[in-house]
KOLDREN-42544 format. One line per field, with one value per atom (N, C-alpha, C): residue number from 0; atom name; x, y, z. Coordinates in pm, whole numbers, always signed. Atoms other than C-alpha are relative to their C-alpha. Last residue first. Layout:
k: NUM; ...
a: CA; ...
X: X; ...
Y: Y; ...
Z: Z; ...
! end
This chain:
k: 151; 151; 151; 150; 150; 150; 149; 149; 149; 148; 148; 148; 147; 147; 147; 146; 146; 146; 145; 145; 145; 144; 144; 144; 143; 143; 143; 142; 142; 142; 141; 141; 141; 140; 140; 140; 139; 139; 139; 138; 138; 138; 137; 137; 137; 136; 136; 136; 135; 135; 135; 134; 134; 134; 133; 133; 133; 132; 132; 132; 131; 131; 131; 130; 130; 130; 129; 129; 129; 128; 128; 128; 127; 127; 127; 126; 126; 126; 125; 125; 125; 124; 124; 124; 123; 123; 123; 122; 122; 122; 121; 121; 121; 120; 120; 120; 119; 119; 119; 118; 118; 118; 117; 117; 117; 116; 116; 116; 115; 115; 115; 114; 114; 114; 113; 113; 113; 112; 112; 112; 111; 111; 111; 110; 110; 110; 109; 109; 109; 108; 108; 108; 107; 107; 107; 106; 106; 106; 105; 105; 105; 104; 104; 104; 103; 103; 103; 102; 102; 102; 101; 101; 101; 100; 100; 100; 99; 99; 99; 98; 98; 98; 97; 97; 97; 96; 96; 96; 95; 95; 95; 94; 94; 94; 93; 93; 93; 92; 92; 92; 91; 91; 91; 90; 90; 90; 89; 89; 89; 88; 88; 88; 87; 87; 87; 86; 86; 86; 85; 85; 85; 84; 84; 84; 83; 83; 83; 82; 82; 82; 81; 81; 81; 80; 80; 80; 79; 79; 79; 78; 78; 78; 77; 77; 77; 76; 76; 76; 75; 75; 75; 74; 74; 74; 73; 73; 73; 72; 72; 72; 71; 71; 71; 70; 70; 70; 69; 69; 69; 68; 68; 68; 67; 67; 67; 66; 66; 66; 65; 65; 65; 64; 64; 64; 63; 63; 63; 62; 62; 62; 61; 61; 61; 60; 60; 60; 59; 59; 59; 58; 58; 58; 57; 57; 57; 56; 56; 56; 55; 55; 55; 54; 54; 54; 53; 53; 53; 52; 52; 52; 51; 51; 51; 50; 50; 50; 49; 49; 49; 48; 48; 48; 47; 47; 47; 46; 46; 46; 45; 45; 45; 44; 44; 44; 43; 43; 43; 42; 42; 42; 41; 41; 41; 40; 40; 40; 39; 39; 39; 38; 38; 38; 37; 37; 37; 36; 36; 36; 35; 35; 35; 34; 34; 34; 33; 33; 33; 32; 32; 32; 31; 31; 31; 30; 30; 30; 29; 29; 29; 28; 28; 28; 27; 27; 27; 26; 26; 26; 25; 25; 25; 24; 24; 24; 23; 23; 23; 22; 22; 22; 21; 21; 21; 20; 20; 20; 19; 19; 19; 18; 18; 18; 17; 17; 17; 16; 16; 16; 15; 15; 15; 14; 14; 14; 13; 13; 13; 12; 12; 12; 11; 11; 11; 10; 10; 10; 9; 9; 9; 8; 8; 8; 7; 7; 7; 6; 6; 6; 5; 5; 5; 4; 4; 4; 3; 3; 3; 2; 2; 2; 1; 1; 1; 0; 0; 0
a: N; CA; C; N; CA; C; N; CA; C; N; CA; C; N; CA; C; N; CA; C; N; CA; C; N; CA; C; N; CA; C; N; CA; C; N; CA; C; N; CA; C; N; CA; C; N; CA; C; N; CA; C; N; CA; C; N; CA; C; N; CA; C; N; CA; C; N; CA; C; N; CA; C; N; CA; C; N; CA; C; N; CA; C; N; CA; C; N; CA; C; N; CA; C; N; CA; C; N; CA; C; N; CA; C; N; CA; C; N; CA; C; N; CA; C; N; CA; C; N; CA; C; N; CA; C; N; CA; C; N; CA; C; N; CA; C; N; CA; C; N; CA; C; N; CA; C; N; CA; C; N; CA; C; N; CA; C; N; CA; C; N; CA; C; N; CA; C; N; CA; C; N; CA; C; N; CA; C; N; CA; C; N; CA; C; N; CA; C; N; CA; C; N; CA; C; N; CA; C; N; CA; C; N; CA; C; N; CA; C; N; CA; C; N; CA; C; N; CA; C; N; CA; C; N; CA; C; N; CA; C; N; CA; C; N; CA; C; N; CA; C; N; CA; C; N; CA; C; N; CA; C; N; CA; C; N; CA; C; N; CA; C; N; CA; C; N; CA; C; N; CA; C; N; CA; C; N; CA; C; N; CA; C; N; CA; C; N; CA; C; N; CA; C; N; CA; C; N; CA; C; N; CA; C; N; CA; C; N; CA; C; N; CA; C; N; CA; C; N; CA; C; N; CA; C; N; CA; C; N; CA; C; N; CA; C; N; CA; C; N; CA; C; N; CA; C; N; CA; C; N; CA; C; N; CA; C; N; CA; C; N; CA; C; N; CA; C; N; CA; C; N; CA; C; N; CA; C; N; CA; C; N; CA; C; N; CA; C; N; CA; C; N; CA; C; N; CA; C; N; CA; C; N; CA; C; N; CA; C; N; CA; C; N; CA; C; N; CA; C; N; CA; C; N; CA; C; N; CA; C; N; CA; C; N; CA; C; N; CA; C; N; CA; C; N; CA; C; N; CA; C; N; CA; C; N; CA; C; N; CA; C; N; CA; C; N; CA; C; N; CA; C; N; CA; C; N; CA; C; N; CA; C; N; CA; C; N; CA; C; N; CA; C; N; CA; C; N; CA; C; N; CA; C; N; CA; C; N; CA; C; N; CA; C; N; CA; C; N; CA; C; N; CA; C; N; CA; C; N; CA; C
X: -101; +28; +83; -57; -171; +121; +54; -286; +58; -76; -116; -14; +23; -422; +107; -6; -364; +11; +133; -314; +26; +29; -140; -133; +112; -124; +101; +48; -1; -34; +1; -3; -58; +123; +88; +14; +106; +319; -119; +26; +424; -57; +201; +630; -28; +65; +999; -133; +138; +1172; -41; -2; +1528; -202; +142; +1575; +29; +11; +1929; -148; -171; +2075; -67; -14; +1751; +94; -76; +1806; +12; -141; +1688; +97; -53; +1361; +153; -47; +1362; +24; -190; +1390; +3; -74; +1020; +184; +16; +857; +87; -49; +1012; +8; -134; +885; +132; +18; +527; +211; +25; +529; +19; -88; +658; +23; -105; +407; +135; -51; +155; +100; -11; +228; +12; -104; +227; +51; -65; -104; +128; +81; -332; +37; +55; -121; -57; +82; -12; -28; +95; +312; -120; +107; +528; -122; +103; +866; -134; +83; +1185; -178; +123; +1436; -106; +52; +1794; -149; +109; +1818; +21; -97; +2148; -48; +4; +2053; +77; -132; +1920; -4; -47; +1549; +207; -121; +1354; +47; -117; +1008; +115; -157; +735; +94; -112; +409; +134; +80; +148; +61; -73; +279; -33; -37; +49; +92; +103; -24; +27; +51; +312; -116; +99; +369; -67; +181; +514; -122; +65; +821; -132; +41; +879; -17; +91; +908; -79; +129; +1093; -101; +73; +1378; -102; +74; +1355; -66; +134; +1386; -49; +71; +1711; -130; +130; +1897; -118; +49; +2159; -83; -161; +2214; -96; +39; +1924; +139; -106; +1923; +26; -67; +1584; +113; -110; +1427; +56; -52; +1042; +101; -79; +821; +125; -82; +492; +121; -64; +201; +126; -150; -5; +27; -53; -362; +141; -149; -517; +39; -62; -865; +193; +80; -1106; +90; +147; -1058; -53; +63; -698; -150; -41; -603; -54; -49; -837; +73; +68; -985; +125; -126; -932; -33; +58; -1234; +170; +14; -1079; -64; +120; -1081; -27; +54; -719; -124; +64; -559; -49; -62; -272; -85; -75; -283; +30; -137; -395; +108; -68; -720; +156; +37; -783; +11; -101; -741; +23; -130; -909; +123; -18; -1251; +200; +0; -1257; +38; -148; -1209; +80; -110; -1480; +109; -9; -1720; +118; -93; -1597; -21; -124; -1750; +88; -14; -2105; +209; -33; -2126; -1; +126; -2099; +33; +26; -1748; -191; +88; -1693; -2; -164; -1489; -30; -96; -1784; +145; +12; -2014; +81; +19; -1908; -27; -187; -1796; -38; -72; -2190; +107; +29; -2324; -6; -62; -2069; -56; +25; -2137; +64; +83; -1907; -46; +138; -1800; -82; +25; -1489; -50; +137; -1510; -15; +81; -1214; -121; -51; -1003; -68; +35; -1245; +101; +184; -1297; +35; -39; -842; -175; -57; -861; -25; +30; -1084; +11; +185; -1008; -37; -39; -616; -110; -31; -777; +45; +167; -918; -3; +41; -596; -175; +35; -402; -70; +119; -200; -51; +49; +48; -139; +107; +216; -58; -114; +538; -114; +118; +332; +58; +77; +622; -100; -75; +771; -149; +125; +643; +60
Y: -123; +1836; +78; -33; +1580; +106; -144; +1362; -5; -136; +1130; +110; -140; +935; +97; -82; +582; +121; -123; +452; +23; +5; +163; +72; -114; +130; -27; -77; -120; +110; -96; -453; +98; -89; -700; +123; +23; -983; +75; -119; -903; -69; +80; -1221; +168; -102; -1039; -35; -2; -1281; +64; +61; -1273; +53; -63; -1343; -7; +42; -1419; +63; +108; -1450; -36; -41; -1332; -86; -94; -1310; +24; -25; -1675; +126; -93; -1666; +48; +30; -1947; +50; +78; -1827; -68; -130; -1623; -40; -67; -1973; +130; +108; -2157; +113; -41; -1812; -104; -85; -1864; +59; +19; -2216; +94; +46; -2105; -44; -88; -1857; -93; -101; -2062; +81; +92; -2299; +68; +34; -2014; -151; +42; -1917; -26; +65; -1744; -69; +109; -1497; -44; +31; -1115; -170; +82; -1008; -48; +33; -694; -130; +4; -664; -33; +40; -490; -40; -69; -422; -120; -104; -422; +75; +52; -513; +83; +151; -405; -85; +67; -60; -91; -45; +138; -103; -76; +51; +29; +19; -101; +92; -90; -136; -24; +77; -428; +178; -109; -408; -26; -110; -650; +110; -149; -962; +134; -55; -1229; +91; -64; -1220; +27; +146; -1271; +6; +127; -1085; -65; -83; -743; -145; -1; -999; +54; +154; -1029; -55; +48; -687; -143; -98; -589; -55; +51; -852; +45; +161; -722; -59; -16; -324; -141; -50; -426; -3; -148; -566; +26; -27; -836; +158; +6; -1015; +82; +41; -949; +18; -39; -925; -75; +52; -930; +49; -67; -826; -115; +46; -958; +68; -42; -825; -30; +6; -1025; +117; -128; -1048; -23; +19; -1409; +133; -16; -1467; +30; +41; -1437; +89; +115; -1515; -3; +78; -1191; -128; +31; -1036; -94; +140; -1103; +13; +142; -891; -100; +52; -599; -99; +91; -450; -53; +48; -152; -96; +32; -71; -88; +178; +79; -1; +93; +421; -97; +142; +510; +20; +37; +849; -151; -101; +1071; -81; +88; +823; +51; -26; +1046; -42; +40; +851; +6; +106; +875; -33; +54; +1220; -139; -55; +1293; -1; +78; +1108; +50; +119; +1317; -117; -7; +1631; -157; -4; +1550; -3; +117; +1444; -25; +72; +1757; -164; -65; +1970; -49; +34; +1767; +36; +143; +1797; -51; +58; +2155; -159; +46; +2316; -88; -103; +2492; -32; -72; +2200; +92; +30; +2067; +89; -123; +2193; +34; -82; +1900; +143; -58; +1657; +126; -78; +1650; +40; -96; +1556; +108; -155; +1414; +126; +37; +1137; +139; -118; +1039; +42; +48; +666; +152; +29; +743; -45; +126; +860; +33; +22; +1071; -109; +77; +993; -29; +85; +1155; -134; +28; +1469; -160; +96; +1453; -6; +146; +1400; +5; +138; +1638; -104; +45; +1922; -126; +82; +1819; +23; +153; +1862; -23; +75; +2223; -183; +5; +2341; -50; -106; +2250; +22; +15; +1914; +158; -70; +1948; -13; -111; +1729; -20; -151; +1552; +118; -74; +1224; +134; -93; +1068; +65; -158; +775; +45; -79; +370; +182
Z: -50; +392; -89; +80; +205; +8; +107; +397; -46; -2; +670; -139; +12; +704; -2; +103; +599; -27; +26; +980; -159; +98; +1158; -101; +64; +1471; -77; -97; +1753; -68; +65; +1541; +82; -5; +1759; -73; -99; +1728; +25; -63; +1381; +77; +12; +1226; +82; -119; +1129; +0; +0; +838; +167; -193; +741; +10; -51; +342; +166; -134; +164; +61; -115; -167; +146; -168; -388; +94; -22; -784; +211; -2; -837; +35; +117; -707; -5; +159; -533; -137; +18; -188; -156; +48; -261; -9; +155; -309; -32; +91; +21; -139; +6; +150; -36; +18; +85; -11; +128; +186; -114; +1; +551; -180; -2; +563; -48; +161; +428; -31; +103; +731; -101; +41; +947; -120; -89; +889; -16; -82; +656; +133; +61; +474; +157; -80; +467; +7; +73; +333; +125; -124; +411; -60; +68; +159; +141; -114; +220; -99; +25; -52; +129; +124; -68; -15; +72; +297; -103; -17; +569; -111; -93; +432; -21; -57; +217; +128; -80; +40; +34; -28; -212; +76; -12; -108; +5; +38; -158; +6; +20; -5; -16; +73; -64; +30; -58; -78; -16; -150; -53; +27; -69; -433; +193; -92; -562; +73; +95; -871; +140; +6; -627; -62; -167; -540; -37; -26; -925; +124; +54; -963; -7; -35; -692; -49; -112; -809; +79; +88; -1146; +108; +83; -992; -88; -99; -798; -10; +68; -1085; +104; +159; -997; +36; +112; -642; -144; +87; -360; -110; +55; +1; -156; +105; +148; -81; +26; +462; -41; +87; +505; -23; +47; +749; -73; -58; +854; -85; +65; +946; -46; -5; +1024; -99; -209; +1150; +0; +35; +776; +138; +22; +847; -8; +125; +767; -30; -2; +1119; -110; -86; +1105; +62; +61; +813; +100; -107; +969; -41; -102; +630; +143; -78; +432; +75; -155; +163; +67; -57; -101; +109; -105; -263; +29; -30; -406; +61; -131; -446; -83; -107; -661; +129; -102; -936; +147; +11; -1209; +71; +71; -1256; +4; -4; -890; -160; -61; -873; -9; +74; -1198; +70; +134; -1089; -99; -55; -746; -128; -82; -910; +16; +110; -1183; +95; +57; -909; -71; -77; -701; -67; -16; -987; +72; +107; -1021; -48; -8; -647; -144; +44; -717; +24; +101; -496; -22; +68; -189; -171; +50; -14; -132; -129; +217; -12; -106; -8; +32; +60; -269; +50; -8; -64; -45; -97; +64; -14; -15; -304; +146; +26; -399; +55; +158; -165; +8; -27; +149; -140; +73; +124; -39; +149; +176; -88; +32; +508; -186; -131; +713; -52; -75; +379; +167; +22; +174; +107; -54; +405; -45; -145; +353; +61; -88; +3; +144; +58; -94; +49; -53; +98; -32; -144; -71; +78; +41; -422; +172; +30; -293; +3; -158; -167; -48; -75; -467; +119; -111; -551; +9; -113; -780; +49; -16; -1056; +181; -50; -1031; +8; +166; -982; +24; -29; -692; -136; -36; -876; +50; -8; -876; +110
! end
């Protein structure tokens, strides 16, 4: 995933900020709030989505829907990092994949039902040919998680 080279104008930023506060805000409310008609703001929102600037999704607390184990996994890789990252991204329980600097090559976040599934998942990950080593960091408590970094 590469940063989109297109620039957001102040209206785009205002649209995103309002939708981060209330992703279900109707266009009839959102438009006037950012100085546009409902039809114009609808067009802006669809453009922002289609160009990959934003997604509108329901975010759940995994523990309330049966996923009691969350962990970060540091991964050392031999060979092509992009290939390894793509292989990891195909695994449904992996919800976040980043190529990083430092002691690991890739960091992933996993969300699973229980420790038995975590063990199965780690065995699955370790069977990938390019994976050399892994280190699991179980979440003991999630203190803060937000998605409202805005558009600065």
